[in-house]
KEKE-3310 file (N, C-alpha, C; in steps of 0.2 Angstrom, whole numbers, plus 5000, padded with zeros to 4 digits):
npx = (5004:5001:5007:5006:5015:5014:5023:5023:5009:5007:4997:4984:4989:4997:4988:4979:4988:4991:4978:4976:4985:4986:4975:4976:4989:4988:4980:4988:4999:4993:4989:4985:4982:4983:4993:4994:5004:4996:4997:5000:4991:4981:4980:4993:4996:4994:4978:4962:4944:4940:4952:4956:4945:4946:4958:4954:4945:4952:4959:4966:4968:4972:4975:4989:4998:5007:5018:5011:4998:4987:4984:4974:4958:4946:4947:4948:4936:4934:4946:4942:4931:4934:4940:4951:4959:4973:4983:4999:5003:5009:5005:4998:4985:4974:4973:4964:4957:4967:4981:4982:4975:4965:4963:4951:4952:4944:4950:4960:4968:4975:4986:4989:5001:5004:5018:5027:5043:5055:5067:5074:5061:5044:5041:5037:5029:5039:5043:5047:5043:5029:5027:5029:5019:5007:5010:5009:4995:4982:4986:4985:4995:5001:5009:5011:5022:5021:5034:5035:5047:5062:5076:5086:5094:5086:5074:5080:5085:5073:5067:5076:5074:5061:5062:5056:5045:5036:5029:5034:5044:5042:5048:5043:5041:5053:5051:5059:5065:5073:5087:5089:5082:5078:5078:5077:5086:5077:5066:5059:5054:5062:5063:5071:5064:5050:5047:5040:5024:5020:5024:5038:5049:5053:5054:5052:5039:5035:5037:5053:5059:5052:5056:5069:5070:5065:5075:5086:5082:5076:5064:5045:5037:5025:5021:5019:5012:5022:5022:5019:5028:5024:5026:5025:5030:5035:5033:5034:5028:5030:5022:5022:5008:5006:5015:5019:5030:5042:5044:5049:5055:5052:5056:5046:5044:5034:5032)
npy = (4994:5012:5025:5043:5055:5072:5087:5099:5110:5126:5139:5148:5150:5138:5128:5131:5129:5115:5110:5113:5104:5091:5082:5078:5072:5062:5053:5051:5044:5034:5034:5027:5032:5048:5057:5072:5085:5096:5107:5120:5125:5135:5153:5162:5153:5136:5126:5127:5123:5126:5126:5113:5106:5111:5105:5091:5090:5092:5081:5075:5062:5059:5070:5077:5083:5095:5104:5116:5113:5116:5129:5136:5139:5136:5124:5114:5106:5099:5091:5081:5075:5072:5058:5057:5067:5071:5073:5075:5059:5059:5070:5076:5065:5072:5081:5087:5076:5063:5052:5042:5034:5023:5018:5011:5004:4994:4982:4982:4988:5004:5011:5026:5035:5049:5057:5068:5075:5078:5084:5100:5105:5106:5101:5084:5068:5053:5050:5037:5029:5031:5027:5013:5010:5012:5003:4991:4988:4979:4982:4986:4979:4988:5003:5020:5033:5049:5059:5073:5084:5092:5089:5080:5069:5064:5060:5051:5041:5036:5030:5020:5013:5009:5001:4989:4987:4996:5003:5015:5029:5046:5062:5078:5096:5105:5111:5110:5100:5085:5075:5061:5050:5033:5015:5005:4992:4982:4984:4997:5012:5028:5046:5061:5074:5079:5091:5106:5113:5127:5145:5147:5157:5161:5161:5148:5149:5161:5179:5184:5196:5199:5189:5191:5203:5199:5190:5199:5209:5203:5207:5207:5202:5202:5189:5187:5178:5174:5178:5174:5162:5144:5128:5110:5099:5082:5064:5048:5032:5015:5002:4985:4976:4964:4961:4973:4979:4992:4995:5004:5021:5038:5054:5069:5084:5096:5109)
npz = (5000:4998:5007:5012:5019:5024:5026:5039:5037:5033:5038:5029:5016:5014:5016:5005:4994:4996:4993:4980:4974:4979:4977:4963:4964:4973:4965:4954:4960:4966:4980:4995:5009:5017:5027:5036:5045:5054:5064:5062:5053:5054:5051:5059:5070:5076:5076:5069:5069:5056:5048:5049:5044:5031:5027:5028:5018:5007:5004:5014:5026:5039:5052:5061:5075:5086:5096:5095:5096:5105:5104:5099:5106:5101:5095:5104:5107:5095:5095:5104:5098:5085:5077:5069:5070:5078:5093:5101:5108:5121:5128:5143:5150:5154:5144:5129:5117:5107:5104:5095:5081:5071:5055:5045:5030:5024:5016:5024:5039:5046:5057:5065:5074:5085:5091:5102:5104:5117:5119:5119:5119:5126:5143:5144:5144:5141:5124:5120:5130:5129:5116:5118:5127:5118:5108:5115:5113:5103:5088:5070:5057:5049:5053:5056:5062:5067:5073:5081:5083:5089:5089:5079:5083:5094:5086:5077:5086:5092:5080:5078:5090:5088:5077:5066:5073:5070:5054:5049:5054:5054:5055:5060:5062:5061:5049:5038:5026:5027:5020:5023:5021:5023:5025:5039:5047:5051:5044:5046:5039:5038:5040:5045:5045:5037:5031:5025:5020:5012:5011:5000:5000:5014:5032:5039:5035:5038:5036:5031:5036:5048:5056:5057:5063:5076:5079:5080:5089:5100:5105:5106:5092:5079:5070:5053:5039:5025:5008:4990:4980:4983:4991:4992:5004:5008:5010:5002:5005:5003:5008:5014:5015:5021:5030:5036:5034:5028:5010:5002:5002:4998:4995:4993:4984:4979:4967)
capx = (5000:5005:5006:5010:5016:5015:5026:5019:5005:5008:4993:4979:4993:4999:4981:4977:4993:4989:4971:4977:4989:4986:4970:4979:4995:4985:4978:4994:5003:4988:4990:4979:4982:4987:4993:4997:5004:4992:4997:5001:4987:4978:4985:4996:4998:4988:4973:4955:4940:4940:4958:4956:4940:4949:4963:4951:4941:4957:4961:4970:4964:4973:4979:4993:4999:5013:5019:5006:4992:4981:4985:4967:4953:4940:4948:4948:4931:4935:4950:4938:4926:4936:4945:4956:4962:4977:4987:5004:5000:5012:5002:4994:4979:4968:4972:4958:4960:4970:4987:4982:4969:4965:4959:4948:4951:4941:4954:4966:4968:4981:4987:4994:5003:5007:5022:5031:5050:5056:5074:5073:5054:5041:5041:5031:5030:5044:5040:5049:5038:5023:5026:5029:5012:5003:5011:5006:4988:4982:4986:4986:5002:5004:5009:5015:5023:5024:5037:5036:5053:5067:5082:5087:5096:5080:5070:5083:5085:5066:5066:5080:5070:5054:5063:5053:5039:5031:5031:5038:5044:5043:5049:5040:5042:5058:5049:5065:5065:5080:5089:5092:5078:5081:5074:5082:5088:5072:5060:5055:5056:5064:5065:5071:5059:5046:5048:5034:5019:5019:5028:5045:5053:5051:5058:5047:5033:5034:5040:5060:5060:5049:5060:5076:5068:5064:5081:5091:5080:5073:5057:5040:5036:5019:5023:5014:5014:5025:5018:5023:5028:5023:5029:5023:5035:5032:5037:5030:5030:5027:5022:5020:5002:5006:5021:5019:5037:5043:5047:5053:5053:5054:5055:5042:5044:5029:5033)
capy = (5000:5018:5030:5049:5060:5079:5091:5104:5114:5133:5144:5147:5149:5131:5125:5132:5125:5108:5108:5113:5099:5085:5077:5075:5069:5056:5049:5049:5040:5029:5034:5025:5036:5054:5060:5079:5089:5103:5111:5127:5126:5142:5159:5164:5146:5132:5123:5128:5119:5128:5124:5106:5104:5112:5099:5085:5090:5093:5074:5072:5057:5060:5077:5076:5090:5095:5109:5121:5109:5119:5137:5139:5135:5134:5117:5109:5101:5095:5085:5076:5072:5069:5052:5057:5073:5069:5077:5070:5055:5060:5075:5072:5062:5077:5086:5085:5072:5056:5052:5036:5032:5017:5019:5005:5004:4989:4977:4982:4994:5007:5015:5032:5037:5055:5058:5074:5075:5082:5088:5107:5106:5107:5094:5079:5061:5050:5047:5031:5025:5032:5022:5006:5009:5012:4997:4985:4986:4975:4986:4984:4978:4995:5009:5026:5037:5056:5061:5080:5085:5097:5086:5074:5063:5060:5057:5045:5036:5033:5026:5013:5009:5006:4998:4982:4987:5000:5003:5021:5034:5052:5068:5084:5102:5110:5114:5109:5093:5082:5071:5056:5044:5026:5009:5002:4985:4978:4986:5003:5018:5034:5052:5066:5079:5079:5098:5111:5115:5134:5149:5145:5162:5163:5158:5143:5151:5168:5184:5184:5202:5199:5184:5194:5208:5196:5188:5204:5213:5199:5210:5204:5203:5198:5185:5186:5173:5176:5177:5172:5155:5140:5121:5105:5094:5076:5058:5043:5026:5009:4997:4978:4975:4957:4961:4980:4982:4997:4992:5010:5028:5043:5061:5073:5091:5099:5116)
capz = (5000:4997:5012:5011:5025:5022:5032:5042:5033:5037:5036:5023:5011:5013:5015:4998:4989:4996:4990:4973:4971:4982:4974:4957:4966:4976:4959:4950:4964:4969:4987:5000:5015:5017:5034:5036:5051:5053:5069:5060:5047:5055:5051:5066:5072:5079:5071:5070:5065:5049:5045:5050:5039:5024:5025:5027:5012:5002:5003:5020:5030:5047:5054:5067:5078:5089:5101:5094:5096:5109:5103:5098:5111:5097:5092:5109:5107:5090:5096:5107:5094:5078:5079:5064:5072:5083:5096:5103:5113:5127:5132:5149:5149:5155:5138:5125:5111:5108:5100:5090:5077:5067:5049:5042:5023:5021:5015:5029:5044:5047:5063:5065:5081:5085:5097:5103:5107:5123:5119:5117:5118:5132:5146:5142:5145:5136:5118:5120:5134:5126:5111:5121:5129:5113:5104:5118:5111:5098:5083:5064:5055:5046:5058:5054:5068:5067:5079:5081:5088:5087:5089:5075:5087:5097:5081:5074:5091:5092:5074:5079:5095:5085:5070:5066:5077:5066:5047:5047:5059:5050:5059:5058:5067:5059:5042:5033:5024:5027:5015:5026:5020:5023:5028:5044:5046:5052:5040:5047:5035:5042:5038:5051:5044:5031:5028:5026:5015:5013:5006:4999:5002:5020:5037:5042:5033:5041:5032:5034:5039:5054:5060:5058:5068:5082:5081:5082:5095:5106:5106:5104:5085:5077:5064:5048:5034:5019:5002:4985:4978:4988:4989:4997:5005:5011:5009:5000:5008:5000:5014:5013:5019:5025:5035:5039:5033:5022:5004:4999:5004:4993:4997:4989:4984:4974:4967)
cpx = (5004:5003:5010:5010:5018:5018:5022:5016:5005:5002:4988:4983:4995:4993:4979:4981:4992:4983:4972:4981:4989:4981:4973:4985:4993:4983:4983:4998:4999:4990:4984:4977:4986:4987:4997:4998:5001:4992:4998:4996:4983:4983:4986:5000:4992:4984:4966:4951:4939:4946:4958:4951:4942:4954:4959:4948:4946:4960:4965:4966:4965:4977:4983:4995:5006:5013:5014:4999:4986:4982:4978:4961:4947:4941:4948:4943:4932:4941:4947:4934:4928:4942:4951:4961:4967:4981:4993:5001:5003:5011:4999:4988:4973:4968:4967:4962:4963:4976:4987:4975:4970:4960:4957:4947:4947:4945:4959:4965:4975:4981:4991:4995:5006:5011:5025:5038:5050:5063:5072:5066:5051:5042:5035:5033:5035:5041:5042:5044:5031:5021:5025:5022:5007:5004:5009:4999:4989:4981:4987:4994:5005:5003:5013:5015:5025:5027:5039:5041:5058:5074:5082:5089:5090:5076:5073:5083:5078:5065:5070:5077:5064:5055:5060:5047:5034:5034:5035:5038:5046:5043:5045:5043:5047:5056:5054:5066:5072:5081:5092:5087:5081:5077:5079:5082:5082:5065:5056:5058:5057:5066:5065:5066:5056:5046:5042:5030:5017:5023:5035:5050:5051:5055:5052:5040:5031:5039:5047:5061:5058:5053:5066:5075:5068:5071:5086:5089:5078:5067:5052:5038:5030:5022:5017:5016:5017:5020:5022:5023:5027:5026:5025:5028:5032:5036:5032:5032:5026:5027:5019:5014:5002:5010:5021:5026:5037:5047:5051:5051:5056:5052:5051:5043:5039:5030:5029)
cpy = (5006:5023:5037:5053:5067:5083:5097:5110:5121:5138:5143:5147:5142:5127:5125:5129:5118:5106:5108:5108:5092:5080:5074:5070:5062:5051:5047:5044:5034:5028:5032:5029:5042:5056:5067:5082:5095:5108:5118:5129:5133:5147:5161:5158:5142:5129:5125:5123:5120:5125:5116:5103:5105:5106:5093:5085:5091:5086:5071:5068:5058:5067:5075:5083:5090:5100:5115:5119:5113:5126:5140:5135:5133:5127:5112:5103:5096:5089:5079:5072:5069:5064:5053:5063:5072:5074:5072:5066:5055:5066:5072:5070:5066:5081:5083:5080:5065:5057:5046:5035:5026:5018:5012:5006:4998:4983:4977:4988:4997:5011:5021:5034:5044:5056:5065:5073:5079:5086:5095:5108:5106:5101:5090:5072:5058:5048:5040:5026:5025:5027:5015:5005:5008:5005:4990:4983:4982:4980:4983:4983:4984:5000:5014:5031:5044:5058:5069:5082:5090:5094:5080:5068:5060:5057:5050:5039:5032:5028:5019:5010:5006:5002:4990:4982:4991:5001:5009:5025:5041:5058:5074:5090:5107:5113:5114:5102:5091:5077:5064:5050:5038:5021:5005:4995:4980:4980:4992:5008:5024:5040:5057:5071:5079:5085:5102:5112:5122:5138:5147:5150:5165:5160:5154:5145:5158:5173:5185:5190:5202:5194:5187:5199:5205:5193:5193:5207:5209:5202:5206:5206:5199:5195:5184:5181:5177:5175:5175:5164:5150:5133:5116:5100:5088:5070:5053:5036:5020:5004:4990:4977:4969:4957:4968:4983:4987:4994:4998:5016:5033:5050:5065:5080:5093:5106:5119)
cpz = (5000:5002:5010:5017:5023:5028:5034:5038:5037:5034:5030:5017:5009:5012:5007:4993:4990:4993:4982:4970:4973:4979:4968:4959:4969:4970:4956:4953:4967:4976:4991:5005:5015:5024:5033:5043:5050:5059:5068:5055:5048:5054:5058:5069:5075:5074:5073:5067:5058:5045:5044:5045:5032:5022:5024:5020:5006:5000:5008:5024:5037:5047:5060:5069:5082:5095:5101:5094:5099:5109:5103:5102:5107:5095:5098:5109:5101:5091:5100:5103:5087:5079:5074:5065:5078:5086:5099:5109:5120:5130:5138:5147:5150:5148:5133:5119:5113:5103:5095:5087:5073:5061:5046:5035:5020:5021:5020:5034:5044:5053:5062:5072:5080:5092:5097:5106:5113:5124:5115:5116:5125:5136:5144:5143:5140:5130:5117:5124:5132:5121:5113:5123:5124:5109:5108:5117:5105:5092:5076:5062:5052:5051:5056:5061:5065:5073:5078:5086:5085:5085:5084:5078:5091:5092:5079:5080:5092:5086:5076:5085:5093:5079:5071:5069:5074:5059:5045:5053:5055:5055:5056:5063:5064:5053:5037:5032:5024:5022:5017:5026:5020:5026:5033:5043:5047:5049:5041:5043:5040:5038:5044:5050:5037:5027:5030:5020:5016:5008:5006:5002:5009:5025:5041:5041:5034:5036:5035:5038:5046:5059:5061:5063:5075:5084:5083:5088:5101:5109:5103:5096:5082:5070:5059:5042:5028:5013:4996:4983:4984:4986:4994:4998:5009:5009:5007:5003:5005:5005:5012:5017:5023:5030:5039:5038:5027:5016:5001:5002:4999:4995:4991:4989:4977:4973:4961)
residu = (UNK:UNK:UNK:UNK:UNK:UNK:UNK:UNK:UNK:UNK:UNK:UNK:UNK:UNK:UNK:UNK:UNK:UNK:UNK:UNK:UNK:UNK:UNK:UNK:UNK:UNK:UNK:UNK:UNK:UNK:UNK:UNK:UNK:UNK:UNK:UNK:UNK:UNK:UNK:UNK:UNK:UNK:UNK:UNK:UNK:UNK:UNK:UNK:UNK:UNK:UNK:UNK:UNK:UNK:UNK:UNK:UNK:UNK:UNK:UNK:UNK:UNK:UNK:UNK:UNK:UNK:UNK:UNK:UNK:UNK:UNK:UNK:UNK:UNK:UNK:UNK:UNK:UNK:UNK:UNK:UNK:UNK:UNK:UNK:UNK:UNK:UNK:UNK:UNK:UNK:UNK:UNK:UNK:UNK:UNK:UNK:UNK:UNK:UNK:UNK:UNK:UNK:UNK:UNK:UNK:UNK:UNK:UNK:UNK:UNK:UNK:UNK:UNK:UNK:UNK:UNK:UNK:UNK:UNK:UNK:UNK:UNK:UNK:UNK:UNK:UNK:UNK:UNK:UNK:UNK:UNK:UNK:UNK:UNK:UNK:UNK:UNK:UNK:UNK:UNK:UNK:UNK:UNK:UNK:UNK:UNK:UNK:UNK:UNK:UNK:UNK:UNK:UNK:UNK:UNK:UNK:UNK:UNK:UNK:UNK:UNK:UNK:UNK:UNK:UNK:UNK:UNK:UNK:UNK:UNK:UNK:UNK:UNK:UNK:UNK:UNK:UNK:UNK:UNK:UNK:UNK:UNK:UNK:UNK:UNK:UNK:UNK:UNK:UNK:UNK:UNK:UNK:UNK:UNK:UNK:UNK:UNK:UNK:UNK:UNK:UNK:UNK:UNK:UNK:UNK:UNK:UNK:UNK:UNK:UNK:UNK:UNK:UNK:UNK:UNK:UNK:UNK:UNK:UNK:UNK:UNK:UNK:UNK:UNK:UNK:UNK:UNK:UNK:UNK:UNK:UNK:UNK:UNK:UNK:UNK:UNK:UNK:UNK:UNK:UNK:UNK:UNK:UNK:UNK:UNK:UNK:UNK:UNK:UNK:UNK:UNK:UNK:UNK:UNK:UNK)
# end
């Protein structure tokens, strides 16, 4: 089966570019499931019911999140009611929502797990221990993990820890696509970061001059989305349905 993981979708600009290109790309590549990180899909940051609905109607099957998950209060209820809108599973149990969902495609099921790193990030339960807890359940053979984390060492360590236990470990959060795609010894596909879907001439989707101002002055600066040409970053995975092992991994850049 063919899975696609799309890197952090940034604002209305990124959402519109995704809608313009994803449906045709899904058909061309015969993609069965699309997962996208949508924690920045609302303008400003965070996710809203409107931005989540836009992504789902554009062809995304599961939305994952990260450290900006709960920036918008209007989405709290949706995290509780929508099974395919995930937040990192290592948030406290009192937080809205869930970090695991199972898609039923008829001929097979696919599990998606959302985790968040703790290195240079907010204090959180260990993603390693959280993964162990989730994988102790009776899950399908095909399992995709989005690890939303800053440190590549933490992401790669988690991939080796889960090698052979999940189909793929794909990183998000840095908005910069890495070039280290591989299939580990026991059949788990890995990429440190899927990249970003949004304005190309930007700093993580934001107007460069605003980020420069913030970096130089250390004063509060309102971040506005950059304009101009956009791109969609992601990764394609071919997974053996019988074993859950990855057969191939390919980075995607749509411009």
